[in-house]
Biopython code that builds the backbone (N, CA, C, O; Angstrom):
import numpy as np
from Bio.PDB.StructureBuilder import StructureBuilder

atoms = [
    (1, "PHE", "N", (42.180, 22.333, 80.046)),
    (1, "PHE", "CA", (42.961, 23.640, 80.232)),
    (1, "PHE", "C", (42.456, 24.855, 80.129)),
    (1, "PHE", "O", (41.229, 24.878, 80.220)),
    (2, "ILE", "N", (42.960, 25.842, 79.975)),
    (2, "ILE", "CA", (42.231, 27.230, 79.794)),
    (2, "ILE", "C", (41.018, 27.270, 78.650)),
    (2, "ILE", "O", (41.043, 26.663, 77.579)),
    (3, "SER", "N", (40.095, 28.016, 79.073)),
    (3, "SER", "CA", (38.915, 28.080, 78.048)),
    (3, "SER", "C", (39.271, 29.089, 76.869)),
    (3, "SER", "O", (39.594, 30.246, 77.139)),
    (4, "VAL", "N", (39.211, 28.665, 75.655)),
    (4, "VAL", "CA", (39.526, 29.693, 74.628)),
    (4, "VAL", "C", (38.394, 29.389, 73.445)),
    (4, "VAL", "O", (37.838, 28.301, 73.296)),
    (5, "PRO", "N", (38.180, 30.523, 72.673)),
    (5, "PRO", "CA", (36.977, 30.389, 71.745)),
    (5, "PRO", "C", (37.121, 29.392, 70.524)),
    (5, "PRO", "O", (36.708, 29.569, 69.378)),
    (6, "PHE", "N", (37.743, 28.400, 70.990)),
    (6, "PHE", "CA", (38.240, 27.216, 69.749)),
    (6, "PHE", "C", (37.633, 25.968, 70.028)),
    (6, "PHE", "O", (37.476, 25.695, 71.218)),
    (7, "LEU", "N", (37.203, 25.030, 69.040)),
    (7, "LEU", "CA", (36.975, 23.770, 69.391)),
    (7, "LEU", "C", (38.134, 22.840, 69.036)),
    (7, "LEU", "O", (38.572, 22.781, 67.887)),
    (8, "ILE", "N", (38.658, 22.060, 70.119)),
    (8, "ILE", "CA", (39.898, 21.293, 69.723)),
    (8, "ILE", "C", (39.305, 20.114, 68.853)),
    (8, "ILE", "O", (38.234, 19.546, 69.070)),
    (9, "ILE", "N", (40.211, 19.843, 67.809)),
    (9, "ILE", "CA", (39.793, 18.672, 66.837)),
    (9, "ILE", "C", (40.687, 17.467, 67.137)),
    (9, "ILE", "O", (40.245, 16.318, 67.146)),
    (10, "SER", "N", (41.948, 17.776, 67.379)),
    (10, "SER", "CA", (42.763, 16.656, 67.711)),
    (10, "SER", "C", (44.019, 17.079, 68.306)),
    (10, "SER", "O", (44.273, 18.283, 68.278)),
    (11, "GLY", "N", (44.857, 16.262, 68.850)),
    (11, "GLY", "CA", (46.071, 16.523, 69.236)),
    (11, "GLY", "C", (47.094, 16.504, 67.841)),
    (11, "GLY", "O", (46.882, 15.775, 66.872)),
    (12, "PHE", "N", (48.076, 17.323, 67.940)),
    (12, "PHE", "CA", (48.875, 17.586, 66.897)),
    (12, "PHE", "C", (50.421, 17.008, 67.076)),
    (12, "PHE", "O", (51.005, 16.316, 66.243)),
    (13, "GLY", "N", (50.962, 17.459, 68.382)),
    (13, "GLY", "CA", (52.248, 17.013, 68.631)),
    (13, "GLY", "C", (52.515, 17.348, 70.083)),
    (13, "GLY", "O", (51.679, 17.999, 70.710)),
    (14, "LYS", "N", (53.609, 16.948, 70.636)),
    (14, "LYS", "CA", (53.861, 17.093, 72.120)),
    (14, "LYS", "C", (55.337, 17.527, 72.250)),
    (14, "LYS", "O", (56.187, 16.941, 71.579)),
    (15, "GLY", "N", (55.640, 18.423, 72.997)),
    (15, "GLY", "CA", (57.047, 18.931, 73.194)),
    (15, "GLY", "C", (57.484, 19.090, 74.725)),
    (15, "GLY", "O", (56.686, 18.737, 75.594)),
    (16, "ALA", "N", (58.570, 19.545, 75.031)),
    (16, "ALA", "CA", (59.072, 19.642, 76.399)),
    (16, "ALA", "C", (58.170, 20.475, 77.264)),
    (16, "ALA", "O", (58.011, 20.089, 78.422)),
    (17, "TYR", "N", (57.572, 21.543, 76.871)),
    (17, "TYR", "CA", (56.782, 22.399, 77.704)),
    (17, "TYR", "C", (55.266, 22.322, 77.461)),
    (17, "TYR", "O", (54.497, 22.892, 78.235)),
    (18, "GLY", "N", (54.874, 21.705, 76.520)),
    (18, "GLY", "CA", (53.415, 21.532, 76.319)),
    (18, "GLY", "C", (52.930, 20.709, 74.996)),
    (18, "GLY", "O", (53.682, 19.838, 74.559)),
    (19, "THR", "N", (51.775, 20.953, 74.399)),
    (19, "THR", "CA", (51.233, 20.094, 73.609)),
    (19, "THR", "C", (50.554, 21.081, 72.492)),
    (19, "THR", "O", (50.137, 22.156, 72.923)),
    (20, "VAL", "N", (50.412, 20.820, 71.154)),
    (20, "VAL", "CA", (49.970, 21.401, 70.193)),
    (20, "VAL", "C", (48.769, 20.809, 69.611)),
    (20, "VAL", "O", (48.909, 19.638, 69.258)),
    (21, "TYR", "N", (47.608, 21.341, 69.423)),
    (21, "TYR", "CA", (46.304, 20.896, 69.097)),
    (21, "TYR", "C", (45.830, 21.614, 67.925)),
    (21, "TYR", "O", (46.047, 22.805, 67.699)),
    (22, "LYS", "N", (45.092, 20.721, 67.112)),
    (22, "LYS", "CA", (44.540, 21.416, 66.024)),
    (22, "LYS", "C", (43.069, 21.866, 66.278)),
    (22, "LYS", "O", (42.347, 21.036, 66.831)),
    (23, "ALA", "N", (42.565, 22.998, 65.966)),
    (23, "ALA", "CA", (41.497, 23.422, 66.468)),
    (23, "ALA", "C", (40.867, 24.304, 65.266)),
    (23, "ALA", "O", (41.492, 24.636, 64.259)),
    (24, "GLN", "N", (39.328, 24.669, 65.589)),
    (24, "GLN", "CA", (38.746, 25.384, 64.723)),
    (24, "GLN", "C", (37.923, 26.480, 65.384)),
    (24, "GLN", "O", (37.339, 26.209, 66.434)),
    (25, "THR", "N", (37.830, 27.696, 64.854)),
    (25, "THR", "CA", (37.115, 28.801, 65.625)),
    (25, "THR", "C", (35.508, 28.492, 65.812)),
    (25, "THR", "O", (34.793, 28.017, 64.930)),
    (26, "LYS", "N", (35.160, 28.792, 66.902)),
    (26, "LYS", "CA", (33.698, 28.542, 67.105)),
    (26, "LYS", "C", (32.929, 29.139, 66.180)),
    (26, "LYS", "O", (31.974, 28.512, 65.722)),
    (27, "THR", "N", (33.171, 30.278, 65.802)),
    (27, "THR", "CA", (32.298, 31.157, 65.057)),
    (27, "THR", "C", (32.553, 30.867, 63.437)),
    (27, "THR", "O", (31.638, 30.895, 62.614)),
    (28, "TYR", "N", (33.546, 30.666, 63.202)),
    (28, "TYR", "CA", (33.938, 30.283, 61.622)),
    (28, "TYR", "C", (34.529, 28.934, 61.565)),
    (28, "TYR", "O", (35.752, 28.831, 61.473)),
    (29, "PRO", "N", (33.742, 27.844, 61.612)),
    (29, "PRO", "CA", (34.463, 26.324, 61.537)),
    (29, "PRO", "C", (35.444, 26.161, 60.593)),
    (29, "PRO", "O", (36.390, 25.448, 60.929)),
    (30, "ASN", "N", (35.459, 26.707, 59.350)),
    (30, "ASN", "CA", (36.395, 26.790, 58.347)),
    (30, "ASN", "C", (37.781, 27.344, 58.716)),
    (30, "ASN", "O", (38.739, 27.027, 58.010)),
    (31, "ASN", "N", (37.919, 28.011, 59.592)),
    (31, "ASN", "CA", (39.117, 28.575, 60.154)),
    (31, "ASN", "C", (39.934, 27.623, 61.020)),
    (31, "ASN", "O", (39.660, 27.615, 62.220)),
    (32, "VAL", "N", (40.802, 26.902, 60.622)),
    (32, "VAL", "CA", (41.380, 25.987, 61.390)),
    (32, "VAL", "C", (42.919, 26.672, 61.811)),
    (32, "VAL", "O", (43.596, 27.298, 60.996)),
    (33, "ARG", "N", (43.267, 26.463, 63.021)),
    (33, "ARG", "CA", (44.321, 26.937, 63.728)),
    (33, "ARG", "C", (45.233, 25.819, 64.552)),
    (33, "ARG", "O", (44.745, 24.712, 64.780)),
    (34, "ALA", "N", (46.433, 26.116, 64.942)),
    (34, "ALA", "CA", (47.043, 25.225, 65.837)),
    (34, "ALA", "C", (47.117, 26.141, 67.100)),
    (34, "ALA", "O", (47.374, 27.345, 67.103)),
    (35, "ILE", "N", (46.844, 25.345, 68.167)),
    (35, "ILE", "CA", (47.169, 25.940, 69.382)),
    (35, "ILE", "C", (47.997, 25.397, 70.398)),
    (35, "ILE", "O", (47.770, 24.295, 70.898)),
    (36, "LYS", "N", (48.984, 26.153, 70.737)),
    (36, "LYS", "CA", (50.185, 25.540, 71.349)),
    (36, "LYS", "C", (49.920, 25.882, 72.789)),
    (36, "LYS", "O", (49.836, 27.060, 73.137)),
    (37, "VAL", "N", (49.779, 24.829, 73.685)),
    (37, "VAL", "CA", (49.261, 25.072, 75.025)),
    (37, "VAL", "C", (50.679, 24.595, 75.850)),
    (37, "VAL", "O", (51.242, 23.502, 75.807)),
    (38, "ILE", "N", (51.022, 25.743, 76.569)),
    (38, "ILE", "CA", (52.218, 25.546, 77.361)),
    (38, "ILE", "C", (51.829, 25.638, 78.989)),
    (38, "ILE", "O", (51.136, 26.545, 79.448)),
    (39, "LYS", "N", (52.371, 24.588, 79.751)),
    (39, "LYS", "CA", (52.181, 24.520, 81.196)),
    (39, "LYS", "C", (53.250, 25.665, 81.735)),
    (39, "LYS", "O", (54.444, 25.464, 81.509)),
    (40, "LYS", "N", (52.894, 26.728, 82.365)),
    (40, "LYS", "CA", (53.887, 27.637, 82.822)),
    (40, "LYS", "C", (54.980, 26.898, 83.589)),
    (40, "LYS", "O", (56.191, 27.018, 83.404)),
    (41, "LYS", "N", (54.316, 26.052, 84.552)),
    (41, "LYS", "CA", (55.230, 25.636, 85.685)),
    (41, "LYS", "C", (56.484, 24.500, 85.082)),
    (41, "LYS", "O", (57.431, 24.093, 85.756)),
    (42, "ASN", "N", (56.201, 24.150, 83.700)),
    (42, "ASN", "CA", (57.062, 23.239, 83.185)),
    (42, "ASN", "C", (58.166, 24.283, 82.372)),
    (42, "ASN", "O", (59.109, 23.725, 81.811)),
    (43, "VAL", "N", (58.089, 25.534, 82.307)),
    (43, "VAL", "CA", (58.974, 26.202, 81.619)),
    (43, "VAL", "C", (60.237, 26.722, 82.614)),
    (43, "VAL", "O", (60.153, 27.290, 83.703)),
    (44, "LYS", "N", (61.227, 26.394, 81.985)),
    (44, "LYS", "CA", (62.527, 26.660, 83.039)),
    (44, "LYS", "C", (63.072, 27.928, 82.674)),
    (44, "LYS", "O", (63.605, 28.477, 83.638)),
    (45, "ASN", "N", (63.125, 28.630, 81.529)),
    (45, "ASN", "CA", (63.452, 29.783, 81.136)),
    (45, "ASN", "C", (62.378, 30.795, 80.808)),
    (45, "ASN", "O", (62.234, 31.100, 79.624)),
    (46, "GLN", "N", (61.540, 31.398, 81.810)),
    (46, "GLN", "CA", (60.620, 32.312, 81.538)),
    (46, "GLN", "C", (60.738, 33.384, 80.459)),
    (46, "GLN", "O", (59.880, 33.667, 79.622)),
    (47, "GLN", "N", (61.914, 33.919, 80.613)),
    (47, "GLN", "CA", (62.363, 35.192, 79.669)),
    (47, "GLN", "C", (62.331, 34.526, 78.152)),
    (47, "GLN", "O", (61.799, 35.175, 77.251)),
    (48, "ALA", "N", (62.901, 33.238, 77.881)),
    (48, "ALA", "CA", (62.896, 32.728, 76.779)),
    (48, "ALA", "C", (61.306, 32.709, 76.042)),
    (48, "ALA", "O", (60.969, 33.052, 74.909)),
    (49, "LEU", "N", (60.601, 32.228, 77.042)),
    (49, "LEU", "CA", (59.008, 32.115, 76.433)),
    (49, "LEU", "C", (58.434, 33.494, 76.157)),
    (49, "LEU", "O", (57.665, 33.688, 75.215)),
    (50, "ILE", "N", (58.840, 34.497, 77.039)),
    (50, "ILE", "CA", (58.267, 36.046, 76.646)),
    (50, "ILE", "C", (58.989, 36.374, 75.367)),
    (50, "ILE", "O", (58.355, 37.026, 74.537)),
    (51, "ASP", "N", (60.143, 36.039, 75.106)),
    (51, "ASP", "CA", (60.871, 36.549, 73.880)),
    (51, "ASP", "C", (60.265, 35.771, 72.846)),
    (51, "ASP", "O", (59.999, 36.461, 71.862)),
    (52, "GLU", "N", (59.930, 34.462, 72.730)),
    (52, "GLU", "CA", (59.313, 33.659, 71.693)),
    (52, "GLU", "C", (58.083, 34.378, 71.423)),
    (52, "GLU", "O", (57.900, 34.678, 70.243)),
    (53, "VAL", "N", (57.090, 34.761, 72.376)),
    (53, "VAL", "CA", (55.892, 35.333, 72.123)),
    (53, "VAL", "C", (56.183, 36.860, 71.501)),
    (53, "VAL", "O", (55.507, 37.175, 70.523)),
    (54, "THR", "N", (56.946, 37.615, 71.906)),
    (54, "THR", "CA", (57.180, 38.798, 71.578)),
    (54, "THR", "C", (57.701, 38.894, 70.147)),
    (54, "THR", "O", (57.319, 39.799, 69.405)),
    (55, "ILE", "N", (58.636, 37.894, 69.731)),
    (55, "ILE", "CA", (59.170, 37.895, 68.248)),
    (55, "ILE", "C", (58.068, 37.488, 67.327)),
    (55, "ILE", "O", (57.835, 37.984, 66.225)),
    (56, "LEU", "N", (57.360, 36.434, 67.971)),
    (56, "LEU", "CA", (56.338, 35.803, 66.883)),
    (56, "LEU", "C", (55.129, 37.072, 66.548)),
    (56, "LEU", "O", (54.540, 37.209, 65.475)),
    (57, "ARG", "N", (54.973, 37.859, 67.685)),
    (57, "ARG", "CA", (53.936, 38.767, 67.372)),
    (57, "ARG", "C", (54.476, 39.861, 66.353)),
    (57, "ARG", "O", (53.683, 40.487, 65.650)),
    (58, "GLU", "N", (55.708, 40.051, 66.299)),
    (58, "GLU", "CA", (56.295, 41.065, 65.513)),
    (58, "GLU", "C", (56.469, 40.606, 64.004)),
    (58, "GLU", "O", (56.397, 41.412, 63.076)),
    (59, "CYS", "N", (56.693, 39.311, 63.837)),
    (59, "CYS", "CA", (57.053, 38.652, 62.593)),
    (59, "CYS", "C", (55.839, 38.663, 61.619)),
    (59, "CYS", "O", (54.686, 38.414, 61.973)),
    (60, "ASP", "N", (56.196, 38.955, 60.447)),
    (60, "ASP", "CA", (55.442, 38.998, 59.204)),
    (60, "ASP", "C", (56.225, 38.434, 58.000)),
    (60, "ASP", "O", (56.880, 39.203, 57.296)),
    (61, "HIS", "N", (56.175, 37.132, 57.751)),
    (61, "HIS", "CA", (57.091, 36.544, 56.811)),
    (61, "HIS", "C", (56.399, 35.174, 56.207)),
    (61, "HIS", "O", (55.983, 34.389, 57.060)),
    (62, "PRO", "N", (56.257, 34.862, 55.026)),
    (62, "PRO", "CA", (55.763, 33.830, 54.674)),
    (62, "PRO", "C", (56.360, 32.541, 54.932)),
    (62, "PRO", "O", (55.803, 31.490, 54.615)),
    (63, "SER", "N", (57.523, 32.608, 55.521)),
    (63, "SER", "CA", (58.394, 31.268, 56.006)),
    (63, "SER", "C", (58.250, 31.123, 57.608)),
    (63, "SER", "O", (58.676, 30.117, 58.175)),
    (64, "ILE", "N", (57.670, 32.105, 58.258)),
    (64, "ILE", "CA", (57.516, 32.054, 59.571)),
    (64, "ILE", "C", (56.165, 31.766, 60.059)),
    (64, "ILE", "O", (55.252, 32.503, 59.685)),
    (65, "VAL", "N", (55.966, 30.961, 60.707)),
    (65, "VAL", "CA", (54.610, 30.678, 61.218)),
    (65, "VAL", "C", (53.760, 31.899, 61.949)),
    (65, "VAL", "O", (54.327, 32.443, 62.897)),
    (66, "LYS", "N", (52.563, 32.325, 61.613)),
    (66, "LYS", "CA", (51.991, 33.456, 62.184)),
    (66, "LYS", "C", (51.244, 33.300, 63.449)),
    (66, "LYS", "O", (50.321, 32.486, 63.490)),
    (67, "MET", "N", (51.531, 33.944, 64.394)),
    (67, "MET", "CA", (50.867, 33.799, 65.616)),
    (67, "MET", "C", (49.651, 34.941, 65.682)),
    (67, "MET", "O", (49.860, 36.153, 65.626)),
    (68, "TYR", "N", (48.301, 34.298, 65.817)),
    (68, "TYR", "CA", (47.248, 35.340, 65.832)),
    (68, "TYR", "C", (46.827, 36.036, 67.112)),
    (68, "TYR", "O", (46.237, 37.116, 67.106)),
    (69, "GLU", "N", (47.167, 35.350, 68.241)),
    (69, "GLU", "CA", (46.510, 35.863, 69.354)),
    (69, "GLU", "C", (47.175, 34.901, 70.703)),
    (69, "GLU", "O", (47.742, 33.843, 70.431)),
    (70, "THR", "N", (47.071, 35.296, 71.946)),
    (70, "THR", "CA", (47.607, 34.512, 73.064)),
    (70, "THR", "C", (46.490, 34.590, 74.125)),
    (70, "THR", "O", (45.686, 35.512, 74.260)),
    (71, "PHE", "N", (46.567, 33.653, 74.731)),
    (71, "PHE", "CA", (45.274, 33.395, 76.076)),
    (71, "PHE", "C", (46.166, 32.877, 77.310)),
    (71, "PHE", "O", (47.022, 32.009, 77.142)),
    (72, "GLU", "N", (45.976, 33.317, 78.243)),
    (72, "GLU", "CA", (46.552, 32.861, 79.377)),
    (72, "GLU", "C", (45.735, 32.842, 80.731)),
    (72, "GLU", "O", (44.792, 33.580, 81.015)),
    (73, "ASP", "N", (46.251, 31.919, 81.448)),
    (73, "ASP", "CA", (45.628, 32.018, 82.991)),
    (73, "ASP", "C", (46.910, 31.784, 83.955)),
    (73, "ASP", "O", (48.051, 31.757, 83.495)),
    (74, "ASP", "N", (46.661, 31.641, 85.148)),
    (74, "ASP", "CA", (47.736, 31.049, 86.216)),
    (74, "ASP", "C", (48.785, 29.954, 85.803)),
    (74, "ASP", "O", (49.950, 29.794, 86.165)),
    (75, "GLN", "N", (47.850, 29.125, 84.768)),
    (75, "GLN", "CA", (48.612, 27.694, 84.913)),
    (75, "GLN", "C", (49.262, 27.585, 83.395)),
    (75, "GLN", "O", (50.268, 26.941, 83.098)),
    (76, "TYR", "N", (48.464, 28.349, 82.537)),
    (76, "TYR", "CA", (48.713, 27.987, 80.976)),
    (76, "TYR", "C", (48.911, 29.107, 80.051)),
    (76, "TYR", "O", (48.294, 30.152, 80.259)),
    (77, "LEU", "N", (49.740, 28.998, 79.010)),
    (77, "LEU", "CA", (49.765, 29.863, 78.077)),
    (77, "LEU", "C", (49.273, 29.221, 76.843)),
    (77, "LEU", "O", (49.657, 28.078, 76.597)),
    (78, "CYS", "N", (48.483, 29.814, 76.058)),
    (78, "CYS", "CA", (47.788, 29.209, 74.925)),
    (78, "CYS", "C", (48.308, 30.349, 73.681)),
    (78, "CYS", "O", (48.045, 31.551, 73.720)),
    (79, "MET", "N", (48.962, 29.787, 72.782)),
    (79, "MET", "CA", (49.443, 30.545, 71.441)),
    (79, "MET", "C", (48.562, 30.115, 70.105)),
    (79, "MET", "O", (48.733, 29.009, 69.592)),
    (80, "VAL", "N", (47.823, 30.853, 69.696)),
    (80, "VAL", "CA", (46.939, 30.527, 68.529)),
    (80, "VAL", "C", (47.724, 30.749, 67.379)),
    (80, "VAL", "O", (48.132, 31.887, 67.148)),
    (81, "LEU", "N", (48.031, 29.653, 66.506)),
    (81, "LEU", "CA", (49.051, 29.965, 65.458)),
    (81, "LEU", "C", (48.341, 29.360, 64.149)),
    (81, "LEU", "O", (47.405, 28.565, 64.231)),
    (82, "GLU", "N", (48.896, 29.829, 62.892)),
    (82, "GLU", "CA", (48.276, 29.441, 61.623)),
    (82, "GLU", "C", (48.543, 27.921, 61.499)),
    (82, "GLU", "O", (48.134, 27.300, 60.518)),
]
sb = StructureBuilder()
sb.init_structure("model")
sb.init_model(0)
sb.init_chain("A")
sb.init_seg("    ")
for serial, (resi, resn, name, xyz) in enumerate(atoms, 1):
    if name == "N":
        sb.init_residue(resn, " ", resi, " ")
    sb.init_atom(name, np.array(xyz, "f"), 0.0, 1.0, " ", f" {name:<3s}", serial, name[0])
structure = sb.get_structure()
């Protein structure tokens, strides 16, 4: 899938639209993140996906997962989460 500045450590879980991987940053190996990789062609409601990304970008609460950044190409959307 899309090239991101992370090393994939292992699979974490799989959902209806994609897979979540455990990864570490290439520059700081102690920074472990979850990367949610979504196949765009599997998304039935594009607006719901856009809304999820928009809402997560704006959230700053200890009970809500933090989204650090996103990467995308024509086929995939990758969300980097804590």
